[in-house]
Each structure stands twice: as structure tokens, then as C-alpha cells.
N, CA, C and O atoms as CSV, one atom per row, in Angstrom:
chain,resi,resn,atom,element,x,y,z
A,1,MET,N,N,-54.923,12.824,-4.835
A,1,MET,CA,C,-53.920,11.823,-5.651
A,1,MET,C,C,-52.610,11.582,-5.053
A,1,MET,O,O,-52.067,12.540,-4.503
A,2,ALA,N,N,-52.130,10.665,-5.070
A,2,ALA,CA,C,-50.941,10.225,-4.527
A,2,ALA,C,C,-49.779,10.457,-5.000
A,2,ALA,O,O,-49.650,10.288,-6.212
A,3,ASP,N,N,-48.607,10.902,-4.215
A,3,ASP,CA,C,-47.402,11.289,-5.262
A,3,ASP,C,C,-46.614,9.907,-5.544
A,3,ASP,O,O,-46.428,9.091,-4.641
A,4,ASP,N,N,-46.162,9.706,-6.884
A,4,ASP,CA,C,-45.429,8.491,-7.407
A,4,ASP,C,C,-43.994,8.453,-6.869
A,4,ASP,O,O,-43.347,7.406,-6.848
A,5,ARG,N,N,-43.449,9.798,-6.372
A,5,ARG,CA,C,-42.231,10.163,-5.955
A,5,ARG,C,C,-41.994,9.484,-4.923
A,5,ARG,O,O,-40.776,9.647,-4.850
A,6,ARG,N,N,-42.360,8.611,-3.765
A,6,ARG,CA,C,-42.016,9.216,-2.662
A,6,ARG,C,C,-41.269,7.366,-2.865
A,6,ARG,O,O,-41.421,6.589,-3.808
A,7,LEU,N,N,-40.383,7.162,-1.409
A,7,LEU,CA,C,-39.498,6.106,-1.489
A,7,LEU,C,C,-40.263,5.197,-0.907
A,7,LEU,O,O,-40.983,5.472,0.052
A,8,VAL,N,N,-40.182,4.084,-1.408
A,8,VAL,CA,C,-40.705,2.912,-0.980
A,8,VAL,C,C,-39.576,1.845,-0.313
A,8,VAL,O,O,-39.935,1.130,0.623
A,9,TYR,N,N,-38.590,1.791,-0.686
A,9,TYR,CA,C,-37.708,0.839,-0.409
A,9,TYR,C,C,-36.427,1.197,-0.633
A,9,TYR,O,O,-36.065,1.401,-1.791
A,10,SER,N,N,-35.561,1.328,0.408
A,10,SER,CA,C,-33.986,1.691,0.011
A,10,SER,C,C,-33.096,0.736,1.189
A,10,SER,O,O,-33.405,0.386,2.328
A,11,THR,N,N,-32.067,0.535,0.499
A,11,THR,CA,C,-30.814,-0.567,1.038
A,11,THR,C,C,-29.536,0.578,1.677
A,11,THR,O,O,-28.524,0.198,2.267
A,12,ALA,N,N,-29.931,2.188,1.350
A,12,ALA,CA,C,-29.042,2.837,1.901
A,12,ALA,C,C,-29.052,3.289,3.429
A,12,ALA,O,O,-30.032,3.719,4.038
A,13,VAL,N,N,-28.070,3.149,3.806
A,13,VAL,CA,C,-28.269,3.986,5.316
A,13,VAL,C,C,-28.488,5.475,5.682
A,13,VAL,O,O,-27.345,5.570,6.128
A,14,PRO,N,N,-28.919,6.539,5.842
A,14,PRO,CA,C,-29.153,7.612,6.264
A,14,PRO,C,C,-27.918,8.347,6.847
A,14,PRO,O,O,-27.746,8.404,8.065
A,15,GLY,N,N,-26.888,9.020,5.781
A,15,GLY,CA,C,-25.844,9.669,6.493
A,15,GLY,C,C,-24.795,8.816,5.998
A,15,GLY,O,O,-23.877,8.881,6.815
A,16,MET,N,N,-24.411,7.828,4.778
A,16,MET,CA,C,-23.765,6.586,4.535
A,16,MET,C,C,-22.706,7.596,3.918
A,16,MET,O,O,-21.531,7.352,4.193
A,17,GLY,N,N,-22.926,8.504,3.260
A,17,GLY,CA,C,-22.120,9.073,2.414
A,17,GLY,C,C,-20.909,8.315,1.699
A,17,GLY,O,O,-19.852,8.130,2.303
A,18,LEU,N,N,-21.084,7.939,0.550
A,18,LEU,CA,C,-19.834,6.816,-0.045
A,18,LEU,C,C,-19.878,7.891,-1.165
A,18,LEU,O,O,-20.665,8.763,-1.531
A,19,LYS,N,N,-18.654,7.416,-1.539
A,19,LYS,CA,C,-17.640,8.719,-2.239
A,19,LYS,C,C,-18.374,8.434,-3.775
A,19,LYS,O,O,-19.194,7.516,-3.784
A,20,LYS,N,N,-18.193,8.979,-4.748
A,20,LYS,CA,C,-18.837,9.030,-6.358
A,20,LYS,C,C,-17.716,7.345,-6.852
A,20,LYS,O,O,-18.194,6.691,-7.779
A,21,SER,N,N,-16.709,6.938,-6.379
A,21,SER,CA,C,-15.822,5.689,-6.536
A,21,SER,C,C,-16.809,4.499,-6.021
A,21,SER,O,O,-16.852,3.387,-6.547
A,22,GLY,N,N,-17.479,4.851,-5.072
A,22,GLY,CA,C,-18.331,3.900,-4.338
A,22,GLY,C,C,-17.582,2.872,-2.799
A,22,GLY,O,O,-17.888,1.801,-2.274
A,23,ARG,N,N,-16.478,3.949,-2.537
A,23,ARG,CA,C,-15.884,3.137,-1.711
A,23,ARG,C,C,-15.462,4.592,-0.474
A,23,ARG,O,O,-15.211,5.770,-0.730
A,24,LYS,N,N,-15.517,4.035,0.554
A,24,LYS,CA,C,-15.576,4.947,1.477
A,24,LYS,C,C,-13.948,5.091,1.876
A,24,LYS,O,O,-13.388,4.013,2.072
A,25,LYS,N,N,-13.066,6.386,2.027
A,25,LYS,CA,C,-11.839,6.651,2.388
A,25,LYS,C,C,-11.607,6.192,3.823
A,25,LYS,O,O,-12.285,6.609,4.761
A,26,MET,N,N,-10.584,5.283,3.950
A,26,MET,CA,C,-9.924,4.863,5.305
A,26,MET,C,C,-9.509,6.469,5.346
A,26,MET,O,O,-9.450,7.192,4.351
A,27,ILE,N,N,-9.147,6.997,7.144
A,27,ILE,CA,C,-8.362,8.296,7.655
A,27,ILE,C,C,-7.786,7.712,8.399
A,27,ILE,O,O,-8.428,7.254,9.343
A,28,THR,N,N,-5.912,7.381,8.312
A,28,THR,CA,C,-5.198,6.978,9.063
A,28,THR,C,C,-4.371,8.202,9.628
A,28,THR,O,O,-4.120,9.020,8.744
A,29,LYS,N,N,-4.025,8.438,10.520
A,29,LYS,CA,C,-3.488,9.138,11.312
A,29,LYS,C,C,-1.912,9.100,11.432
A,29,LYS,O,O,-1.530,7.962,11.159
A,30,ALA,N,N,-0.799,9.996,11.763
A,30,ALA,CA,C,0.362,9.803,12.062
A,30,ALA,C,C,0.471,8.887,13.266
A,30,ALA,O,O,-0.389,9.093,14.123
A,31,ALA,N,N,1.405,7.853,13.534
A,31,ALA,CA,C,1.716,7.428,14.906
A,31,ALA,C,C,3.106,8.360,15.627
A,31,ALA,O,O,4.108,7.913,16.184
A,32,GLY,N,N,2.728,9.712,15.379
A,32,GLY,CA,C,3.943,10.509,15.875
A,32,GLY,C,C,5.185,10.708,15.040
A,32,GLY,O,O,5.214,10.297,13.880
A,33,PRO,N,N,5.871,11.121,15.410
A,33,PRO,CA,C,7.293,11.432,14.585
A,33,PRO,C,C,7.772,10.419,13.845
A,33,PRO,O,O,7.668,9.294,14.336
A,34,THR,N,N,8.387,10.558,12.541
A,34,THR,CA,C,8.672,9.207,12.089
A,34,THR,C,C,10.381,9.530,12.089
A,34,THR,O,O,10.989,10.579,12.303
A,35,LEU,N,N,10.858,8.158,11.754
A,35,LEU,CA,C,12.579,8.612,11.638
A,35,LEU,C,C,12.422,8.733,10.100
A,35,LEU,O,O,11.538,8.523,9.269
A,36,SER,N,N,13.912,9.245,10.124
A,36,SER,CA,C,14.585,9.815,8.914
A,36,SER,C,C,14.797,8.213,8.085
A,36,SER,O,O,14.929,7.188,8.754
A,37,PRO,N,N,14.803,8.199,6.763
A,37,PRO,CA,C,14.950,7.339,6.270
A,37,PRO,C,C,16.238,5.974,6.567
A,37,PRO,O,O,16.150,4.747,6.521
A,38,ALA,N,N,17.317,6.864,6.854
A,38,ALA,CA,C,18.760,6.291,6.668
A,38,ALA,C,C,18.634,5.641,8.524
A,38,ALA,O,O,19.639,5.119,9.006
A,39,GLN,N,N,17.479,5.750,9.285
A,39,GLN,CA,C,17.696,5.258,10.371
A,39,GLN,C,C,16.349,3.964,10.726
A,39,GLN,O,O,15.839,3.520,11.755
A,40,GLN,N,N,16.242,3.812,9.809
A,40,GLN,CA,C,14.955,3.027,9.555
A,40,GLN,C,C,15.339,1.249,9.068
A,40,GLN,O,O,15.981,1.001,8.047
A,41,THR,N,N,14.913,0.373,9.826
A,41,THR,CA,C,15.606,-1.118,9.589
A,41,THR,C,C,14.404,-1.478,8.079
A,41,THR,O,O,13.190,-1.539,8.273
A,42,VAL,N,N,14.917,-1.644,6.903
A,42,VAL,CA,C,13.783,-1.814,6.098
A,42,VAL,C,C,14.041,-3.239,5.175
A,42,VAL,O,O,15.015,-3.254,4.422
A,43,ARG,N,N,13.187,-4.373,5.252
A,43,ARG,CA,C,13.717,-5.638,4.914
A,43,ARG,C,C,12.758,-5.604,3.833
A,43,ARG,O,O,11.621,-5.136,3.774
A,44,ILE,N,N,13.568,-6.284,2.890
A,44,ILE,CA,C,13.131,-6.806,1.606
A,44,ILE,C,C,12.939,-8.176,1.535
A,44,ILE,O,O,13.996,-8.651,1.952
A,45,ARG,N,N,11.932,-9.389,1.142
A,45,ARG,CA,C,12.249,-10.684,1.094
A,45,ARG,C,C,10.875,-10.964,-0.249
A,45,ARG,O,O,9.965,-10.234,-0.640
A,46,ARG,N,N,11.214,-12.060,-0.552
A,46,ARG,CA,C,10.651,-12.614,-1.479
A,46,ARG,C,C,9.378,-13.767,-1.161
A,46,ARG,O,O,9.924,-14.817,-0.825
A,47,GLU,N,N,8.137,-13.887,-1.158
A,47,GLU,CA,C,7.266,-14.605,-0.619
A,47,GLU,C,C,6.400,-15.175,-2.094
A,47,GLU,O,O,6.242,-14.489,-3.104
A,48,THR,N,N,5.939,-16.511,-1.910
A,48,THR,CA,C,5.057,-17.435,-2.175
A,48,THR,C,C,4.063,-17.985,-1.700
A,48,THR,O,O,3.245,-18.256,-2.580
A,49,LYS,N,N,3.587,-18.443,-0.126
A,49,LYS,CA,C,2.863,-18.736,0.382
A,49,LYS,C,C,1.514,-18.235,0.540
A,49,LYS,O,O,1.259,-17.054,0.777
A,50,GLY,N,N,0.649,-19.161,0.404
A,50,GLY,CA,C,-0.886,-18.267,0.116
A,50,GLY,C,C,-1.064,-16.983,-0.914
A,50,GLY,O,O,-1.814,-16.015,-0.794
A,51,ARG,N,N,-0.155,-17.289,-1.932
A,51,ARG,CA,C,-0.690,-16.471,-3.212
A,51,ARG,C,C,-0.593,-17.593,-4.239
A,51,ARG,O,O,-0.008,-17.282,-5.277
A,52,GLY,N,N,-0.895,-18.409,-4.180
A,52,GLY,CA,C,-1.527,-19.334,-5.505
A,52,GLY,C,C,0.174,-19.413,-6.217
A,52,GLY,O,O,0.143,-18.960,-7.361
A,53,GLY,N,N,1.044,-19.696,-5.962
A,53,GLY,CA,C,2.290,-19.894,-6.367
A,53,GLY,C,C,2.727,-18.512,-6.961
A,53,GLY,O,O,3.706,-18.498,-7.707
A,54,LYS,N,N,2.063,-17.351,-6.676
A,54,LYS,CA,C,2.685,-16.472,-7.508
A,54,LYS,C,C,4.110,-15.630,-6.506
A,54,LYS,O,O,4.176,-15.698,-5.279
A,55,THR,N,N,4.767,-15.147,-7.078
A,55,THR,CA,C,6.116,-14.544,-6.466
A,55,THR,C,C,5.723,-13.227,-5.889
A,55,THR,O,O,5.020,-12.559,-6.648
A,56,VAL,N,N,5.950,-12.781,-4.940
A,56,VAL,CA,C,5.949,-11.080,-4.840
A,56,VAL,C,C,7.046,-10.789,-4.035
A,56,VAL,O,O,7.525,-11.663,-3.312
A,57,THR,N,N,7.409,-9.886,-4.069
A,57,THR,CA,C,8.393,-9.106,-3.467
A,57,THR,C,C,7.891,-7.972,-1.854
A,57,THR,O,O,7.135,-7.000,-1.864
A,58,VAL,N,N,8.484,-8.447,-0.897
A,58,VAL,CA,C,7.513,-7.527,0.183
A,58,VAL,C,C,9.032,-6.780,1.152
A,58,VAL,O,O,10.095,-7.255,1.551
A,59,VAL,N,N,8.266,-5.163,1.222
A,59,VAL,CA,C,8.802,-4.505,1.693
A,59,VAL,C,C,8.196,-4.324,3.207
A,59,VAL,O,O,7.018,-4.020,3.398
A,60,ALA,N,N,9.159,-4.550,4.272
A,60,ALA,CA,C,8.807,-4.538,5.533
A,60,ALA,C,C,9.497,-3.521,6.314
A,60,ALA,O,O,10.726,-3.574,6.276
A,61,GLY,N,N,8.971,-2.631,6.997
A,61,GLY,CA,C,9.912,-1.588,7.982
A,61,GLY,C,C,9.467,-0.245,7.810
A,61,GLY,O,O,9.471,0.557,8.744
A,62,ILE,N,N,9.135,0.000,6.811
A,62,ILE,CA,C,9.019,1.579,6.563
A,62,ILE,C,C,8.302,2.363,7.294
A,62,ILE,O,O,7.165,2.088,7.677
A,63,GLN,N,N,8.877,3.342,7.528
A,63,GLN,CA,C,7.581,3.884,8.844
A,63,GLN,C,C,7.387,5.556,8.079
A,63,GLN,O,O,8.208,6.469,8.172
A,64,ALA,N,N,6.380,5.586,7.514
A,64,ALA,CA,C,6.128,6.808,6.807
A,64,ALA,C,C,4.640,6.704,7.217
A,64,ALA,O,O,3.993,5.816,7.773
A,65,SER,N,N,4.222,8.375,6.569
A,65,SER,CA,C,2.969,8.491,6.448
A,65,SER,C,C,2.059,8.009,5.113
A,65,SER,O,O,2.740,8.125,4.094
A,66,PRO,N,N,1.052,7.631,4.914
A,66,PRO,CA,C,0.086,6.813,3.806
A,66,PRO,C,C,0.383,7.293,2.735
A,66,PRO,O,O,0.362,6.510,1.785
A,67,GLU,N,N,0.853,9.041,2.408
A,67,GLU,CA,C,0.816,9.621,1.402
A,67,GLU,C,C,2.626,8.958,1.050
A,67,GLU,O,O,3.080,8.238,0.160
A,68,GLN,N,N,2.990,9.364,1.762
A,68,GLN,CA,C,4.746,8.791,1.411
A,68,GLN,C,C,4.900,7.363,1.089
A,68,GLN,O,O,5.563,6.928,0.148
A,69,MET,N,N,4.169,6.597,2.030
A,69,MET,CA,C,3.949,5.187,1.461
A,69,MET,C,C,4.000,5.251,-0.116
A,69,MET,O,O,5.009,5.093,-0.803
A,70,ARG,N,N,2.430,5.573,-0.657
A,70,ARG,CA,C,2.385,5.501,-1.964
A,70,ARG,C,C,3.135,5.735,-2.887
A,70,ARG,O,O,3.438,4.992,-3.820
A,71,ALA,N,N,3.624,7.266,-2.569
A,71,ALA,CA,C,4.813,7.660,-3.469
A,71,ALA,C,C,5.961,6.889,-3.779
A,71,ALA,O,O,6.506,6.744,-4.873
A,72,ILE,N,N,6.406,6.177,-2.131
A,72,ILE,CA,C,7.688,5.167,-2.798
A,72,ILE,C,C,6.821,4.304,-3.498
A,72,ILE,O,O,6.881,4.464,-4.717
A,73,LEU,N,N,5.898,3.288,-3.043
A,73,LEU,CA,C,5.279,2.176,-3.714
A,73,LEU,C,C,5.144,2.547,-5.251
A,73,LEU,O,O,5.653,1.738,-6.027
A,74,LYS,N,N,4.473,3.754,-5.834
A,74,LYS,CA,C,4.642,4.641,-7.150
A,74,LYS,C,C,5.669,4.489,-8.137
A,74,LYS,O,O,5.670,3.979,-9.258
A,75,GLU,N,N,6.839,5.250,-7.205
A,75,GLU,CA,C,8.338,5.085,-7.749
A,75,GLU,C,C,8.820,3.366,-8.209
A,75,GLU,O,O,9.176,3.030,-9.338
A,76,ILE,N,N,8.722,2.551,-7.127
A,76,ILE,CA,C,9.408,1.426,-7.219
A,76,ILE,C,C,8.337,0.279,-8.432
A,76,ILE,O,O,8.696,-0.717,-9.058
A,77,LYS,N,N,7.468,0.717,-8.392
A,77,LYS,CA,C,6.001,0.190,-9.162
A,77,LYS,C,C,6.801,0.374,-10.728
A,77,LYS,O,O,7.191,-0.539,-11.456
A,78,ALA,N,N,6.895,1.836,-10.962
A,78,ALA,CA,C,7.344,2.219,-12.134
A,78,ALA,C,C,8.511,2.141,-12.650
A,78,ALA,O,O,8.730,2.364,-13.841
A,79,ARG,N,N,9.388,1.813,-11.802
A,79,ARG,CA,C,10.811,0.789,-11.762
A,79,ARG,C,C,10.837,-0.240,-11.921
A,79,ARG,O,O,11.989,-0.584,-12.189
A,80,VAL,N,N,9.968,-1.266,-11.910
A,80,VAL,CA,C,9.950,-2.367,-11.994
A,80,VAL,C,C,8.850,-2.743,-13.301
A,80,VAL,O,O,9.072,-3.760,-13.958
A,81,GLY,N,N,8.073,-2.170,-13.517
A,81,GLY,CA,C,7.258,-2.098,-14.453
A,81,GLY,C,C,6.232,-3.090,-13.994
A,81,GLY,O,O,5.935,-3.915,-14.858
A,82,GLY,N,N,5.646,-3.204,-12.893
A,82,GLY,CA,C,4.512,-4.194,-12.325
A,82,GLY,C,C,3.751,-3.545,-11.544
A,82,GLY,O,O,3.677,-2.317,-11.510
A,83,GLY,N,N,2.960,-4.527,-10.669
A,83,GLY,CA,C,1.690,-3.886,-10.234
A,83,GLY,C,C,2.045,-4.186,-8.732
A,83,GLY,O,O,2.832,-5.064,-8.379
A,84,GLY,N,N,1.348,-3.322,-7.879
A,84,GLY,CA,C,1.792,-3.498,-6.361
A,84,GLY,C,C,0.866,-3.103,-5.567
A,84,GLY,O,O,0.049,-2.408,-6.172
A,85,ALA,N,N,0.571,-3.275,-4.192
A,85,ALA,CA,C,-0.308,-2.481,-3.418
A,85,ALA,C,C,0.577,-2.425,-1.810
A,85,ALA,O,O,1.723,-2.873,-1.828
A,86,ILE,N,N,0.103,-1.953,-0.646
A,86,ILE,CA,C,-0.084,-1.678,0.186
A,86,ILE,C,C,-0.731,-2.260,1.150
A,86,ILE,O,O,-1.664,-1.571,1.563
A,87,LYS,N,N,-0.552,-3.617,1.854
A,87,LYS,CA,C,-1.101,-4.011,2.480
A,87,LYS,C,C,-0.785,-4.475,4.258
A,87,LYS,O,O,0.202,-5.209,4.313
A,88,ASP,N,N,-1.238,-4.273,5.271
A,88,ASP,CA,C,-0.510,-4.181,6.408
A,88,ASP,C,C,0.714,-3.410,6.895
A,88,ASP,O,O,1.686,-3.808,7.537
A,89,GLY,N,N,0.406,-2.180,6.411
A,89,GLY,CA,C,1.589,-1.564,6.541
A,89,GLY,C,C,2.906,-1.847,5.650
A,89,GLY,O,O,4.009,-1.394,5.957
A,90,GLU,N,N,2.728,-2.443,4.804
A,90,GLU,CA,C,4.008,-3.293,3.693
A,90,GLU,C,C,3.415,-3.318,2.607
A,90,GLU,O,O,2.236,-3.458,2.282
A,91,LEU,N,N,5.109,-3.047,1.644
A,91,LEU,CA,C,4.705,-2.947,0.612
A,91,LEU,C,C,4.783,-4.320,-0.296
A,91,LEU,O,O,5.743,-5.058,-0.075
A,92,VAL,N,N,3.985,-4.645,-1.142
A,92,VAL,CA,C,3.733,-6.024,-2.164
A,92,VAL,C,C,3.775,-5.471,-3.228
A,92,VAL,O,O,3.058,-4.539,-3.593
A,93,ILE,N,N,4.879,-6.159,-3.999
A,93,ILE,CA,C,5.025,-5.782,-5.283
A,93,ILE,C,C,5.048,-7.120,-6.025
A,93,ILE,O,O,5.707,-8.082,-5.631
A,94,GLN,N,N,4.160,-7.119,-7.308
A,94,GLN,CA,C,4.253,-8.551,-7.937
A,94,GLN,C,C,5.348,-9.053,-8.666
A,94,GLN,O,O,5.928,-8.409,-9.540
A,95,GLY,N,N,5.613,-10.103,-8.345
A,95,GLY,CA,C,7.155,-10.571,-9.233
A,95,GLY,C,C,8.020,-10.382,-8.126
A,95,GLY,O,O,7.689,-9.748,-7.124
A,96,ASP,N,N,9.360,-11.038,-8.326
A,96,ASP,CA,C,10.966,-10.913,-7.942
A,96,ASP,C,C,11.401,-9.952,-8.315
A,96,ASP,O,O,11.756,-10.007,-9.492
A,97,HIS,N,N,11.582,-8.835,-7.720
A,97,HIS,CA,C,12.201,-7.503,-7.921
A,97,HIS,C,C,13.179,-6.852,-6.791
A,97,HIS,O,O,13.659,-5.719,-6.752
A,98,ARG,N,N,13.329,-8.064,-5.781
A,98,ARG,CA,C,14.570,-7.606,-5.166
A,98,ARG,C,C,15.746,-6.698,-4.986
A,98,ARG,O,O,16.133,-6.088,-3.989
A,99,GLN,N,N,16.209,-6.764,-6.193
A,99,GLN,CA,C,17.498,-6.185,-6.542
A,99,GLN,C,C,17.122,-4.970,-6.784
A,99,GLN,O,O,17.658,-4.026,-6.204
A,100,ALA,N,N,15.928,-4.770,-7.876
A,100,ALA,CA,C,15.681,-3.602,-8.289
A,100,ALA,C,C,15.199,-2.468,-7.196
A,100,ALA,O,O,15.429,-1.260,-7.255
A,101,VAL,N,N,14.303,-3.343,-5.953
A,101,VAL,CA,C,13.884,-2.303,-5.016
A,101,VAL,C,C,14.609,-2.050,-4.266
A,101,VAL,O,O,14.233,-1.103,-3.576
A,102,LEU,N,N,15.918,-2.592,-3.910
A,102,LEU,CA,C,17.121,-2.410,-2.670
A,102,LEU,C,C,17.691,-1.407,-3.779
A,102,LEU,O,O,18.163,-0.455,-3.158
A,103,GLU,N,N,17.806,-1.265,-4.790
A,103,GLU,CA,C,18.791,0.182,-5.606
A,103,GLU,C,C,17.586,1.062,-4.977
A,103,GLU,O,O,17.897,1.636,-3.934
A,104,SER,N,N,16.407,1.242,-5.387
A,104,SER,CA,C,15.347,2.049,-5.518
A,104,SER,C,C,15.560,2.673,-4.215
A,104,SER,O,O,16.086,3.774,-4.057
A,105,LEU,N,N,15.150,1.957,-3.350
A,105,LEU,CA,C,15.243,2.404,-1.800
A,105,LEU,C,C,16.472,3.087,-1.255
A,105,LEU,O,O,16.331,3.967,-0.406
A,106,GLU,N,N,18.003,2.641,-1.808
A,106,GLU,CA,C,19.163,3.171,-1.284
A,106,GLU,C,C,18.819,4.723,-2.043
A,106,GLU,O,O,18.880,5.778,-1.413
A,107,LYS,N,N,18.563,4.662,-3.054
A,107,LYS,CA,C,18.473,5.882,-4.013
A,107,LYS,C,C,17.460,7.251,-2.772
A,107,LYS,O,O,17.738,8.445,-2.658
A,108,LYS,N,N,16.524,6.615,-2.174
A,108,LYS,CA,C,15.924,7.287,-1.321
A,108,LYS,C,C,16.440,7.839,0.163
A,108,LYS,O,O,15.894,8.614,0.948
A,109,GLY,N,N,17.479,7.261,0.223
A,109,GLY,CA,C,17.894,7.468,1.565
A,109,GLY,C,C,17.979,6.119,2.276
A,109,GLY,O,O,18.962,5.937,2.993
A,110,PHE,N,N,17.089,5.180,2.166
A,110,PHE,CA,C,16.995,4.398,3.301
A,110,PHE,C,C,18.450,3.248,3.183
A,110,PHE,O,O,19.336,3.310,2.331
A,111,SER,N,N,18.327,2.171,4.393
A,111,SER,CA,C,19.370,1.188,4.183
A,111,SER,C,C,18.445,-0.051,4.521
A,111,SER,O,O,18.164,-0.537,5.617
A,112,PRO,N,N,18.049,-0.423,3.208
A,112,PRO,CA,C,17.416,-1.704,3.163
A,112,PRO,C,C,18.193,-3.105,3.124
A,112,PRO,O,O,19.302,-3.169,2.592
A,113,LYS,N,N,17.644,-4.112,3.642
A,113,LYS,CA,C,18.469,-5.281,3.679
A,113,LYS,C,C,18.016,-6.452,3.306
A,113,LYS,O,O,17.107,-6.945,3.975
A,114,LEU,N,N,18.458,-7.058,2.333
A,114,LEU,CA,C,17.359,-8.381,1.836
A,114,LEU,C,C,17.332,-9.577,3.148
A,114,LEU,O,O,18.165,-10.237,3.769
A,115,ALA,N,N,16.401,-9.465,3.140
A,115,ALA,CA,C,15.818,-11.144,4.116
A,115,ALA,C,C,15.432,-12.414,3.559
A,115,ALA,O,O,14.607,-12.318,2.651
A,116,GLY,N,N,15.838,-13.684,3.885
A,116,GLY,CA,C,15.119,-14.649,3.569
A,116,GLY,C,C,16.267,-15.052,2.759
A,116,GLY,O,O,17.256,-14.331,2.625
A,117,GLY,N,N,16.111,-16.453,2.101
A,117,GLY,CA,C,17.409,-17.316,1.449
A,117,GLY,C,C,16.888,-16.781,-0.269
A,117,GLY,O,O,17.533,-17.148,-1.252
């Protein structure tokens, strides 16, 4: 008698090990000691290019671990009441919130500067 439970076809690669959410977690390593917030040059700029006409606030130049970046982003998103993400080592916040982001980063000890016009 044949066993009906045998595997006939599968697209899964053995040992793939996806998490329950269906995504793999990226493992990132810190690139050495980070500078203190006051020593970092942080730039805050507004962008619309390549975003379908939507305005976003981009924070560049923060040197921190991924966990610290997520914590900073979470605080900023809560302050401005909008969405955001971390892309290519930069914080991207939906909408033009340069002044609110500037104040939030100053409270955390950074010395941010507004960039662009």
C-alpha cells in the first residue's frame, strides 16, 4: 500500500528557515565605535523627487546601531503623528516635518542642521 503523505512537489529550499512573519531578518553589524550624538553632523532635508509628488523629510548622517535608529525613528514618528522608515541608513519621515524633527533630535543631544532650501 502506498503512503499518501509523501512529498510530491515543493518550492521551499531545505534549510531556508523563514520566520513566522514570512520574512528573513537581516543581521547587521556595527561598524565600530559610534560617535556621541553631539559629535555627529546630522542633516535634515525635504525631498519630493522620485516619490510621486509626495513630500518626505529625510534625516541623514546619524551613526547609530540599528536598534538605536529604530528607537529614534519611533520617537520622531510619534511626535509628528506620521509614518516613516529607515532606508539606506537614513530616516525617511512622511510629510514636511523638518522643524519638529530638528527639535526632537536636539532634545536627544544631536546638533542637526537644516539642509536645502
